[in-house]
N, C-alpha and C positions, 0 to 999 in steps of 0.2 A: 306369304315370301316380306307381302312389302309393312305386315307388322311386327317381322321377327326382326328385320333388316332397323324399322323406327328404332325397336325396341335397344338392339347391339350400340346403335349410334347413342344415344341416350346414355346405357351404362361407362360406355368407351370415352363420352368426349368427343364424338369422330362426326361427320356430317355422313346424312343417311344416302348420298351420292357417293362415298366412300367407299360405304359397306355393301352396297350395292353392286361394286365395281371389283369392288377382291373375292365376293361370292362369287360373283361369273366367272373371273380369275381359278379360285379354286375350285368351283362344281366341271370347270375344263381340266385338270387335272395338273395345274400348275401349283408347285411348293411356295409354299413360303419365302424358303430363302433366294430363288428366284424372283418372284413378286417382290421383295422387300430390295433387292439392291437391281430388278432393270425392268420394273414396270413403275417406279415412282410414279410418273406423269399419271400415273390412272389411277393407284390408289389415295393421291394425294400426299406421296414419300410418308406412307406408314412404316413405323419401325416394326422387326420382326415381332419385338415383345410385344405390340400393338396387335399385327396378322395372328400372333400362338393365341392371344386373351379371344381376339375375332371367332378364330377357327372355334377354339373349344366353345364359345357361349352356342355358334350355330350348330354345334353337334347334338348340347343341351337339347336348343328350342325346338330345332325336328324333330327328335328325340319326344320331344313334347308336343310335338305337334298330331307326331304319329299314332301316340296315344290315347290324345284327346279324339281321331278320326274315329278308332277302334271304338275307344265309349259310346261314341254319337253315334254309332252302328249297331251298338245291341243296347243299349235304350231306345233306340227307333225300332228296332226289331222284336222288341216288348212290347210297345206301343203306349210304351209312357211316355213318348218325349215330348215337354213342351216347350214355348215359346223361350217362353221365362229358365227354366231347367239348359234349353239350348246355349238362351244368353249368357247365361252364368258361366257353362262349361268354355265358352269358347273365351270368355276373358278370364277363366284360371292361369294365372300367372309361374303356378310352380307345381311340382308334380303331384304332392300333400295336397293342394288345395286342388286338382282334380280329381283324386282318387277322395276325397272326402266326398266329393258333389255325386261320385260312382257310386258310393258305399252301401246305398237301399237298393242297389239297378242291378249289386254283382251279383251275379248267379254263384250261390255257396250250397252249402247241405244242409240239411233239415236242420232247422238251431228249434230250441227248445218254443221261443218266440212263434215260431212259423206252424208247431204242431199244436199250439193254440187256437191258433186263429183257425188253425184244418176243423179244431173240436169247437170252434164255435161263439169263442172268448172274446172274439175283439169287438165288441157290442159291449161288452162287460165294461171291458177297459177303456173304454172311450166316456160307457156311459158315471163311471167314475171320477176320469179328468175331467169332462168337462162339469158336474155338479157334485163337489164336494162336500154337499149338504146328505147326500145318498148316504146308508149306510151300509157296508162295505160287504159284511155278511146275509143282511137281507138282503141286500141284491145279488149275489152270486146263489142264492137257492133257485132261481130260478135259471140257471143257467151248467148244475148238476147234471151232467151224463153221462150213466154209468157207459152206456154202450158205447160212447166216446172216446172213455180213459179220465172223464171225470166224474172223480167217487163221490167226493164230499163238495162242502164251499170250501174248504183249504185249499183244494187244488184247482179248482176255480179261476181263485184269489191267487195263487199262484202263477197262470197261465196269464191272468191278465195281465200279472206283472211283471212279468216276462217278455210283454207285447209291448209295456209301454217302455220296457229299460232299452229296448232293439230302437224305438220309433228316438228316444233319447240322444242316444249312442251313436247314433247314425245323422244326425244332423252336423250337417256338413261349417255352418256357423258356429256352432257350441263347437263342436270341432277344435276349430281355427283359433277361437277366441281363448279355450282351455290352455292348448298349445302356447299361445302368447304371455299369457298368464304365469303359467307355470316357467317357462324360460325366462322372464324376466324376474320373477322373485325366489320363483324355487333353488336350492343348493343341494347339492353333489353331498353325501354322506357317504364318509367308506369306512370301512371296519375287518378287521382281518377274521376269518373263517377259526374257528373253535379247531383249537391245535392244531394248524398250522404256524402258529410261530418262527421255530428254528423253521421248518423246511423250508419259508418263504421267508427269509431275512434279508432279503434283496430289496422285501417290499414294504418292508420295517417302517417305509417315514407314509406308508399308506394305513400302516394299522388302526389310526385315527383321527382322520382326515377331514374335514368340515372347508367347504367354497363355495360363490356363489357359482351354481350351472355358469350361465352365458360366458362366466371369465375365466371356465379351466383352459390355461393354455394345453398347445397340442400333446407339446411333449407329457404332462401331465394323464392327459385323457390316454394315451395310448398305452400310460403304463399299466393305470389304473384295470384297460380292458382288456390287456393282457395278464395283468392280477387273477382275475377274477376266472376268466379263459383256464388259468391254471388251479383254480381251486383254494387260490390262495385266502384272495378277497373277496367281499358283498360290498353292493352301492346299491343307497336308494337315493329318490328325490326326493328332500324332503324341503316345504313350508312349513316357515315362521322361525321358534327356535331352533330347529332341527330334532326335536323330541318328537316321534310317531306315536303320536296316540290314538289306538284305534280306537276306541267308544268316544272322544270327541270327536261332534263334524268336520270333514276336511274345508278349509275354502271351497274348491272345487265347488264342491255339494252348493254352496248356496250361488255359485255360479248357474251351476244345473239347475235351480228352482226358481231363478230370477229367470230366464231364458226361456222358462215354459209358464211361468206365472203359477210355481205353483206356494201356495203359502200355509204356515198354521196359524189358521186365524178360529182354534177348536170346535171347526166342524164335522163330521161324523166321520168325512172320508181324508181329512187333511195328515193327517198320523199314519195310516198306507201309502199316502202320494208322498210324503216327508221319506217315509221306507223306501222309497219305487229309488228315489232318487237316491239315496243313500246306497244299494243298490247299483243304480246306473255306477257311480262311480266308485265304487272299492270292488265290484265284480266286473263290467265292462271298462270301462272304462280306466282306471289309473294306472295298471299294468300297458294299457295300448300307449296312451299315453306316454308313461317314460319311454318304454321301445321309443318310438318315432321320436323322443329328444334327445334319448342314449344314441341315434341313432343319428341325430342331425349332430350331436357333439363327433361323434365318430368321423361321419363325411369332413365335418368342417378339420379334425386335427387331422387325417388324411391327406386333404389336402394342401395343409400348411406342410407337412411331414413329406409332403412330395416336392412341395416348391422346393423346400428346402433340400433336399436330398440333388434335385435338379439346380440348384445356384451351386451346389460342393462339386458335383459333375463336374460343372461346366470349367468352374479355373484349374479344378484337375486336370481336367484332358488339355485344357489352353496354358498348360506352366509352359515356360521356356524351355527349349527344346536345347543340349549339349551339341546338336549339331552333328555334321558325316566326321566324325573322331575315333579311329579305334579304340575298343573298349574290353575291358573284361571285366565278365558277369561273373559275381559270385552265388550261390544260393549257399546262406550257410546254414550246416548241420552238425550235432558233434561227433553219436557213434558212426553216422551212414555216414562221414567225410561234407568237406562242400565243392560241392560241383563246380565247373567254372567251363566258361562257355567264352571263347576267344570270335571276338566281333569287328569287322572291317569299317571303314566309315559310311558303307551302305549299307549295313545289317546283314552280313554277309556273315557266314558259320563260318571262322578261319579254320579252328579248332577246337577241341573238350576234353575233357579229363575232370580227372577228383583227388584231390587231396583231402590229408587227416591230418590236419595242426592240435585238432584237442583228444580231450580222454573217450575213448581211453588207449587209441595208438597215440598222442604227444607226441608228433613228428614234425614240431614245427620247424627246426631249422630245413629241411627236407624239405615241404613246402613252400617257404621263400625261395628254396631255390628253383625249383620248379619254377612257382611266378614268374620270377624272375626272368627265365627263360621263356616263359611265353610274350616278356612282354619287351624284353630284347626284339626278339624273332618279327614280332608283328607289329613293334615298332606302339606300342600300346601309350594314349596317354589316360584315358579316363579309367578308373574301376569303380564297376556298380555292385555296394555292396544290399543283402537286400535283407531287410528289418526284421528278420524275422529271428526262430530261434538260434543263438549262437551269434547273431550278428556283431556284439560289441567285441566280445573274444577273433572274429573273424579281422572286425576294423581294427582289432590290436595288432594284428596279424600283417595287414598291408600297410598299419605303420610301422612298425619293424621293418619289413619289405623297405619303408622309402628310406627309414636312415642308414639302412645297408647299404643300396643304392642310391643315392642322391640323383648321379646321373640322368637316371631313368625318366626324372622330371614330371611323376604321376601326380593325379589330382583324384583324392579318396572320397565319395558317396554315397552316403547311404539309401536308399531308393527302398521306397511300399512296396512293396511283393503281394499286396493285396490282389486276390484275382489271378496273382501267375499261376498257381498250379489247375485254375479252371481252366484256364489257353491252355496250359502240357496237358491236360486229361481231355483235350476238343479234337473234337475233327479235322474243323480246320489245322491245328496243331500239325494231326498225323499227315496231313497232307501237306505243307505247309515243311516241315520233317522229318518225313518218314523213317530215317536212318539214323535217330537219335534216341535217345531211352527218353522216359516224361523227365524223368529230374534232371538233363542236361536241358528241358526245354526251358523248364522253369529260368535257370540262370540265361539263356539264350533272351527272352523276355523282359529280363531288371535290367539286362544290357541294352537292350532296345529299346524301354522305357526309360532310358534316361534320353539317349540319342535324338527320339522322339516319342513323347511321352501319346500324340493326340492318334499319331500311328500304329502303335503297339496296344493303347488300352481298344479301340474300336472292336478290339478281335475278340477282348472279355464282352459277355454278357455284363449292361448297364449296372442290374441288378448287384455282380460279385466282385465290382471294385470297392465296398466297403466306404463309401461316402455319408450313407444315408441315417436316419433318425427312423428309429421302428420300422425299416421298409418291409421286412417279415408278416405286420399288423397291418398292413395297408391294401385298398384293392391293386391286384396285380395289374389287372389289362390298365387303370389311370395310371399305379407306377410307369409299366412301360411304357406306353405314350410317350409320358412325359418326357421320360429316358431318352426315349428317340428322336423326338424333338431336339431336347437341347444336343445329343450325338450327330445330327445333322447340320445342325447353327454351328456346330461349332469344325465339321471337317469342311464344311460350304464358306464360314467364312475366313477358314487357312489359305485352304486353294487344295488340289491335290496334284498333283506330282503326275503327269500320265506313264511316265515310262516307269516309272516306280515304284508305283501303289501297290497293296495288297489288294486283292479280292474282297474282305470283309470294307476297305477303308473306302475304296472306289462305290463299293454296294452302297454306301451315304451321303452319295453326292446326288444333287437334286436332277430327279430323272432315272435316274439310273435304281436296278434293282437289283439280287443275287447273282440272278440267270446272264443278264445283261455284264456283269460285272466280273462275271467269269469268260464268258467272251470275248470281253476288252483281251485280258491276259489268256487268253488263247490267240489271240489276233496280234498278238505281239509277240508271244514266240514261234508263230509261223514265219508271222512278215518282218521282222524287226520290232527296234526301237518306232514311235511315230515319229514320225518330221513336222506333223501339219495338224490343226485341228479337223478338218477336213478330213482326214484319215478313217475316222471316226465314224464315219456314213456307211463305211465297207464293212462296221462289224457286224454279226448276226444280230437280226432282231433291233437295231438302233436306230431309227426312223429320224425323218424331219423334226419331228416333235420331242424324242427323247431327246433328238441333237441340240434344239434349242434351251429344253432345261437345263441340262449338265454343258455343255459347251466350255461357259462361264466362268464355271469351276476348276476345271480341267486345265494345267500349264504342261506346257514344254518349253524346259530351255532347251537351250542351244539348237528350235527349230529351225524351216525354213522362213516362218514369219515372224520377226520380235514380236508383234505385239501377241499371240500364242503364248508367252510367258506371262502375261498381262492378266483383271481380268476383263477386260475389254474383249464385251460380246461378241462375237466373229458379225455379228447383223450390225455391228456399228463402227467396223473397219473401215467404213467409207468415210466417218467423221471426220478421222483420224487425217487419211487423208486429205480431205479439204481441207483440216488445221495445217497441211506442210504443204500443199498446192498453193491456199494463199499467201502462205508466207518463204516463196518459193526454197521450201527446206524439205529434207529426202527425210521418209517416218525416219530408221531408221535415227535419223541426226537428232530428231526432237525428243526421244527418247531422253529422260535423266536430263531433260536440260530444266533445273527448275529455273533460272533467270529470266529463258525464253517464256514459257507455261505458266509461268505466275504473270504476264504481263501480256497473257491473252484477256480476253472479255469474253467468257462465255456466252452473253447475249450475244453475237455475232455470228455461232454458231448454231444457233439454234434454229432448227427445223421441224412442217406438222408431223415428222413421225418421233424426233429426238426434242423433247423440250430443257429447260434448264437445268433442274437436278442431275438430269441423266449427263448432258456438256460436262457440268463439274466432276461430276462420279468420273469422267474419261481424262477427264485433264490431271486431277490432281494422281490416277494413279498410273498416267503417264511418266509424273515424274519419277515414282520411283516403283516402277511395274513390279509384279509378282512381290512385292513387302509382306513380311509375315509381321503380322498384327501381334502373336506374341513376347511379352516382354525380354529382356535380357536374362540370357542364364547365370542364374546365380546360387549356393547352397550353403548348407550352416553345416557347422561340426559339434559334435557333441561333447562332456567334460567329461577327463579322463578322470578314470576308477569311480566314474558315477553308472554302474551299469544294472543294477539289479534295484528295487522298492529299497530295501535295507540299506546300500550307501547312500539315500536320500536322508535331509537333514533340515528343518523347518528355518528356515533366514536363506538357501542356501539360494543363489543366482543362476540360474542355468541357461542356457540357446535350442530352441528348438523350433520343430517343424511345425506349422498349423494341420490336421490334418480331415479336421472336422467341424465344421462349423452348424450349432444349432440355434433353435431359437433361445437357449436357457445358458449359453453360452458358447464357448471353442476348447476342442482337447488339443491338445498341443506331445507331440510327441519329443521324448526329452530323451532317451535312449536306452529307455529301461524296458522295455519292451511290455510297458504299459503306458497307457495315452495319460495325460493329467489332466482335470479341467479346471479352463480360468472359466468363472462363472462371469454371467453378463457383469455383477455389479461389482466386480475385480478386473474387467476391461479396461477403464477408463476413471476417471475422479467427476467425470461431466456426464449426465446421466445418457445412456446408453439406449434406444429402442428397438433396436436391431442387430444382433452381434456382426452381424458384416460389414456395417459400416465401419466396424474397427480393422477387423479382420477377414481374413477369404483364405478357402484351402491353399495350402500352399507358401504360405507367406512365412520368413522368419520372424522370432520374439522374443525378447529379453523376459521369463520371469524366475518368478519368485515363489520358494515353495513353502505353502502355508501351513500345509495339512499331511500327512502320510496317515493311511488307512489300509493297515497290511495286513489284515482279513478277507477286507472285502476288497481289496489290489483298488482302491481311490486316491488320489493325488489331488490336494487340494491347491492350485496356481494361481498368483495374482501378474497382473502386468502395472502396479504400481507399485512402486519401490518403494513409495517411506514408509511402506506400512510394517508393523512386525505379528511373528505368530502371535497368534493365544492375544492380544492387547486388548482392553475394552473395545477400542475403537469406537466409541459414540457418536450418532450423529455419521457413521458411514457405513453402508449398506452391506450387512452378509455376505459371505461365500457361502453357497449352498451345495448340499450332494448335487452327485451325478445328475440324478435324474430329477434336479431341480422343485423340489418336493418340499413343502413345509409341513409338521405336525400342526395340529389343531391348537389355535392358541400363542403360534412361534415358526418361522425358519430354523429346522436345524442348521448348524452353525459348525462348518467342517473348516471354518478358516476365515479371518476378515478381511476385505478386500483390501489390494494395494497397487502399488502403480506402475508405472511404467510406459515403452512408448514402441510402438512397432514399427519393426525395419520397412525400409523401404522397398528390401529386397522382395521379390516375388516368387520365388520356385524351389521345387523340391528344396532335398532336407540338405543343409551344411550351405554356408557359404565360398563358392569356387576358390573366390578371393582370397580365402581363409585358408583353404586350403592348398592354392599355390604358393601362398608366403608361407605357409608351414612347410609346403615342400621345397624353398628355398631355406629357408632355415636349418631344415637336416642335410641340406647341401654343405653349408657353411660346420 
């Protein structure tokens, strides 16, 4: 444990004491959100990001230690565990190194080398290796043994070769050295499988591609691996000029020979030993090393892709909520009609139905009149329109509604409907909305995710929300673990209303699970709204330990204790009472009194249990109790008349919403049912290392259309307004295609980089201010 703590401390740049304290809390069952907010004195104020990294490294190193123990036990049972080997195994700091050391002792099926040893050929192998002056043929004659299956000298020498090959190939130091060498000097060479050119058109950027192995970015690695899995691409790792000449000695063979002190000095066995080295690389190690290194590339790519997914998911979950405003949810469709759900300010369904404004029914006027009836009856303020099929046509319908009936004062917003269908068909949706058709449930979800994205999106499996980068190609276990952590951090960072939260939302609260969340719902249904946090202890299976973890994140608006609506933990209520008493004030009076609270000296209220960081947090929370950390609600509008790919023209300047940010750029919804790509080189005039430095999911941006590839449904966009489509643009970075990959000898140019600026607006698609302004204009 001490070695693990020391290593984590060194890697994260923190004190070993902080690691030990955090590990103790995690082992006791404390969650990261709870530790980050309420145990700062113990951890030295580690934030949630540091704690997540610590938790992940702790898991890896403990798995490593478990594997180490298994290996030591296995070798010891074989009676082959020397002090030197034990020391090497204990010092191994990666899983690869550990497995390399174990390889010679790992139980395996009968190999050719083992068969040769059983035939008594190991002395022949040792003799030729130890004394290269021996003649192989002459020496091998003494080992011919037909009863043992060694019929002639060739068979004897073949067996000796297998023995030495296995010995060389199981040298842990050699394996590590070869991996490092190929990693540093190797290049990934990718080609198209003959005859697959048309079938694999989407991978054509990799039909003739080569780049340094260690520099392959995650998105390219995953695209190449997907292409290979689909039988379109083939790859190999080459060293040198990229031409893999099987006749010439591979540089790795020189390293094997040097490691085992094999030199061709013209002695009788030198040529035979050199051939053993050649076979060791070509037959035993080349494929193994390539597999290991591609696994390393995949692992790094998966980790990066998962990090990208997690970052986008966090941005999406923390989009600004429109709040408790009556909303009309529209799930667009053509032949099947537009499904409509009427939602009140608390998210409850007040009405539903379907309209058929588009072909073939074309009931445009009738649909507008029906929408107007719903809007008047339920005092609708917002109209949420799903961004799927017929989205732009339905947006036109609502725009016409606003023009005909300006007194309704409606604001229309196009909302991402990713995952809405998954929710609609889920078991939870069936329980939550048992009387509604699956299609209507989708409209309900669209409306609710406008009111509160976080509360609605937690009902959907994170992988289905659609903000990932090759999410189906990565480790699903690791992906789920990472995304669950993001959801947990977001939910607890915002806080949850105990009296309105759904079971899926409650289940994400620190310390709670699906069973306890459902028990809370049942208690609420049977006993009415919670009046104070202490009532949680009456919920079945919610004990003191769970209460400690969860209480601070569960809020009660208008309850008996005003502190229950804040993030102040019940265990610290005494601190607030002490502050009030010391200043001859009531607790109710000091909450929200900014002038008074800012005049306090936090150090005056430090106790043995509550240190300065916690006191500062408490005072800050009292100033704005229960404040929502999410940004102000805004959204953008799409250009009229630009509805399909064919409507786009190079040079157009449009407004759009960032839907996804990857390592190679940002995808932007501009209202044509196909997101465009702003390549990393086109995000800014200045160098951008990480696109998230410039944009994040939900941002509203101005983009210029640089190129439209209709057959491949690709749109190249730019946020740099001073460049022109098709210009030479020398000295400026080129915009790459969606896959972000270049061909050998240069990048494919789908449009030059251009300039623009990010809007400070931060959520949903379209700007509320613009919509409201448009509504006012319509009224005029």
